[in-house]
TORZA-865049 format. One line per 4 residues: their letters; for each residue x negated, y negated, z of N, C-alpha, C. Coordinates in steps of 0.1 Angstrom, whole numbers, always signed. Atoms other than C-alpha are relative to their C-alpha. Layout:
a> X/Y/Z/X/Y/Z/X/Y/Z  ...
//
This chain:
misg> -14/-1/+4/-342/-93/-95/+7/+9/+11  -8/-7/-10/-314/-81/-72/+10/+8/-8  -10/-8/+7/-293/-52/-85/+11/+4/+9  -12/-4/-7/-258/-43/-75/+5/-9/+11
padc> -5/+8/-11/-248/-73/-55/+15/+1/+2  -15/+0/-3/-214/-75/-38/+5/-12/-7  -6/+12/+7/-190/-98/-56/+0/-12/+9  -1/+12/-9/-186/-120/-25/-14/-6/+2
evrs> +13/+6/-1/-224/-124/-24/-2/-10/-12  +1/+8/+12/-224/-137/-60/+8/-13/+1  -8/+12/-1/-195/-160/-53/-5/-10/+11  +6/+9/-11/-212/-173/-21/-11/-9/-6
vmrf> +11/+8/+6/-242/-183/-42/+6/-10/-9  -6/+9/+9/-219/-199/-68/+6/-12/+8  -6/+11/-8/-201/-219/-40/-11/-9/+5  +11/+8/-5/-234/-230/-26/-6/-9/-10
lntk> +6/+8/+11/-248/-242/-59/+10/-10/-5  -11/+9/+4/-214/-258/-68/+0/-12/+10  +0/+10/-10/-215/-277/-35/-12/-10/-2  +12/+8/+2/-250/-290/-45/+2/-7/-14
kvks> -3/+7/+13/-233/-303/-78/-7/+6/-12  +6/-7/+12/-250/-278/-101/+11/+3/-10  -10/-3/+11/-231/-275/-134/+2/+15/-1  -3/-14/+1/-214/-242/-141/-9/+8/-9
aeih> +9/-7/+10/-236/-234/-171/-14/+3/+7  +13/-2/-7/-267/-238/-149/+2/+11/+11  -3/-10/-10/-251/-217/-121/+0/+14/-7  +0/-13/+7/-245/-189/-147/-14/+4/-4
rqlv> +14/-4/+4/-281/-191/-159/-8/+5/+12  +7/-5/-12/-294/-188/-124/+5/+13/+5  -5/-13/-4/-271/-159/-116/-6/+11/-8  +6/-10/+10/-283/-140/-147/-15/+2/+3
eiyg> +14/-1/-3/-319/-148/-137/-2/+9/+12  +2/-7/-13/-315/-134/-102/+7/+14/+0  -8/-13/-1/-288/-106/-107/+0/+8/-13  +0/-8/+12/-292/-96/-143/+11/-4/-9
envm> -9/+4/+10/-272/-99/-175/+15/+3/+3  -14/-5/-2/-241/-80/-163/+6/-6/+13  -5/+6/-13/-235/-102/-131/+14/-5/-2  -13/+7/+2/-206/-123/-144/-1/-8/-13
tdgm> +0/+7/+13/-195/-139/-176/+0/-15/+3  +0/+15/-1/-199/-177/-181/+14/-5/+3  -14/+4/-2/-161/-180/-183/+5/+3/+15  -3/-3/-14/-157/-163/-149/-6/-10/+10
vrkw> +7/+10/-8/-183/-186/-134/+8/-13/+0  -8/+12/+1/-163/-216/-147/+13/+1/+8  -13/-2/-7/-131/-202/-133/-2/-1/+15  +3/+1/-15/-146/-198/-98/-4/-14/+4
vrqf> +4/+14/-3/-162/-232/-99/+12/-9/+0  -12/+8/+0/-128/-247/-108/+8/+2/+13  -8/-3/-13/-112/-229/-78/-7/-6/+12  +8/+7/-11/-140/-241/-55/+3/-15/+0
ndgr> -2/+14/+1/-135/-276/-68/+14/-4/+5  -14/+3/-4/-97/-273/-61/+2/+3/+15  -2/-1/-14/-104/-265/-25/-2/+14/+6  +2/-14/-5/-109/-227/-23/-13/+1/+7
tnvh> +12/-2/-8/-133/-217/+4/-3/+15/+1  +2/-15/-2/-128/-179/+5/-7/+6/-12  +8/-6/+11/-153/-159/-16/+4/+14/-2  -4/-14/+1/-135/-126/-11/+12/+1/-10
dear> -11/-2/+9/-109/-111/-35/+13/-1/+8  -13/+1/-6/-73/-119/-28/+7/+14/+1  -7/-13/-1/-51/-90/-16/+10/+1/-12  -9/-2/+11/-32/-75/-45/+10/+11/+3
sgrp> -10/-11/-1/-1/-54/-47/-3/+11/-9  +2/-12/+8/-1/-20/-62/-2/+12/+8  +2/-13/-6/-10/+15/-55/-10/-1/+11  +11/+0/-11/-28/+19/-21/-11/+9/-3
svvn> +12/-8/+2/-63/+33/-23/+1/+12/+9  +1/-13/-8/-67/+69/-12/-15/+3/+3  +14/-3/-2/-105/+65/-11/-4/-4/+15  +6/+3/-14/-121/+67/+24/-13/+7/+1
dglv> +13/-5/-2/-154/+77/+38/+0/+16/-1  -1/-15/+0/-143/+114/+42/+1/+5/-14  -2/-4/+14/-132/+116/+6/-13/-2/-8  +13/+2/+6/-165/+101/-6/-10/+10/+3
akvn> +9/-10/-5/-185/+125/+15/+3/+14/-7  -4/-12/+6/-165/+154/+1/-3/+1/-15  +4/+1/+14/-170/+143/-35/-15/+2/-2  +14/-1/+0/-207/+139/-29/-5/+15/+2
ekir> +3/-14/-3/-209/+174/-14/+3/+9/-12  -3/-9/+11/-191/+190/-43/-9/-2/-12  +9/+2/+12/-213/+173/-69/-14/+6/+3  +14/-6/-4/-245/+184/-50/+1/+15/-1
enrr> -1/-14/+1/-232/+219/-49/-1/+5/-15  -1/-4/+14/-226/+221/-87/+0/-13/-8  +1/+13/+8/-239/+192/-109/+7/+1/-13  -7/-2/+13/-220/+207/-139/+15/-1/+2
ftir> -14/+2/-3/-187/+199/-122/+7/-9/-10  -7/+9/+8/-161/+185/-145/+9/-9/+9  -10/+9/-7/-137/+157/-135/+12/+8/+4  -12/-8/-3/-108/+181/-136/-3/+9/+12
mlce> +4/-9/-12/-126/+206/-113/-1/-8/+13  +2/+8/-11/-135/+178/-90/+14/-4/+6  -13/+4/-4/-99/+165/-88/+8/+12/+7  -7/-11/-5/-86/+200/-82/-5/+4/+14
svnp> +6/-3/-12/-110/+206/-54/+2/-10/+11  -2/+10/-10/-105/+173/-37/+14/-3/+3  -15/+1/+0/-68/+169/-45/+5/-13/+8  -4/+12/-7/-63/+132/-35/+13/-6/-5
kmlt> -12/+5/+5/-28/+130/-49/+10/-4/+11  -10/+5/-10/-4/+109/-28/+10/-8/-7  -10/+7/+7/+26/+100/-49/+11/-6/+9  -11/+6/-7/+51/+75/-35/+13/+4/-7
dvhk> -13/-3/+6/+88/+78/-41/+2/-8/-13  -1/+7/+13/+85/+51/-68/-8/+7/-11  +7/-8/+10/+58/+71/-86/+7/+12/-4  -8/-12/+3/+79/+102/-84/+12/-3/-9
tkrl> -11/+5/+8/+109/+83/-98/-4/-3/-14  +5/+4/+13/+88/+69/-127/-3/+13/-8  +3/-13/+7/+75/+104/-135/+12/+7/-5  -12/-6/+3/+110/+118/-135/+6/-7/-12
gsal> -6/+8/+11/+122/+90/-158/-8/+3/-13  +8/-3/+12/+93/+96/-182/+3/+14/-6  -3/-13/+5/+100/+133/-183/+14/+1/-7  -14/+0/+6/+137/+127/-191/-1/-7/-14
kfrt> +2/+7/+13/+127/+103/-219/-7/+10/-10  +7/-9/+8/+103/+129/-233/+10/+12/-5  -9/-11/+3/+130/+156/-231/+10/-5/-11  -10/+5/+10/+155/+134/-250/-6/-2/-13
rcse> +7/+2/+13/+130/+125/-277/-3/+13/-6  +3/-13/+6/+120/+161/-281/+13/+6/-6  -12/-6/+6/+156/+171/-287/+5/-8/-12  -4/+8/+11/+162/+142/-311/-10/+1/-12
esnd> +10/+1/+10/+128/+142/-330/-8/+13/-2  +8/-12/-1/+115/+177/-324/-13/-3/+7  +13/+2/-7/+79/+180/-312/-9/-10/-7  +9/+9/+8/+65/+155/-338/-5/-12/+9
flnk> +4/+11/-8/+65/+127/-313/-11/+2/+10  +11/-3/-10/+41/+145/-290/-14/-4/-6  +13/+4/+6/+13/+137/-315/-3/-15/+2  +2/+14/-1/+18/+100/-308/-2/-4/+15
ivtg> +1/+3/-14/+14/+102/-270/-15/-2/+3  +14/+2/-4/-18/+87/-256/+0/+1/+16  +1/-2/-14/-28/+98/-221/-12/-6/+6  +12/+6/-6/-52/+83/-196/-9/+10/+7
detw> +8/-9/-8/-65/+115/-181/-8/+10/-9  +8/-8/+9/-82/+130/-212/-10/-9/-7  +10/+8/+7/-112/+119/-232/+3/-1/-15  -4/+1/+14/-95/+124/-266/+14/-6/-2
vcs> -13/+6/+3/-66/+107/-282/+5/+4/-14  -6/-4/+13/-43/+120/-310/+7/-12/-6  -8/+11/+6/-29/+95/-335/+9/+5/-11
//
């Protein structure tokens, strides 16, 4: 069994088997046999087989718009070093020590807009609305 394959490796195997006219269900079965249960869902295999049948040849992810990644080899090395220094590091401590925050003007504008909405709601509804906010940077949620 091969663990942790690159996505493009799995897609290359799918493209190869599809070229040999292997059905998508059988491709999925063989992928699971070689790479394990969590390799890819049957639905995703069918989706990729359809794309290959429609003429797609590229097995790599398409470029997507969105926030640019701040991850680089230096940052990975720094995080590894911090974790090896203190294995009881929390995520918050790690973020504070590495500090990879690079907000664009768009992000800053969105934050300002959110802050203004919160301020308006606070003045209209008092602090009760704060119990309904769900954040993505905490492990608990208030309802």
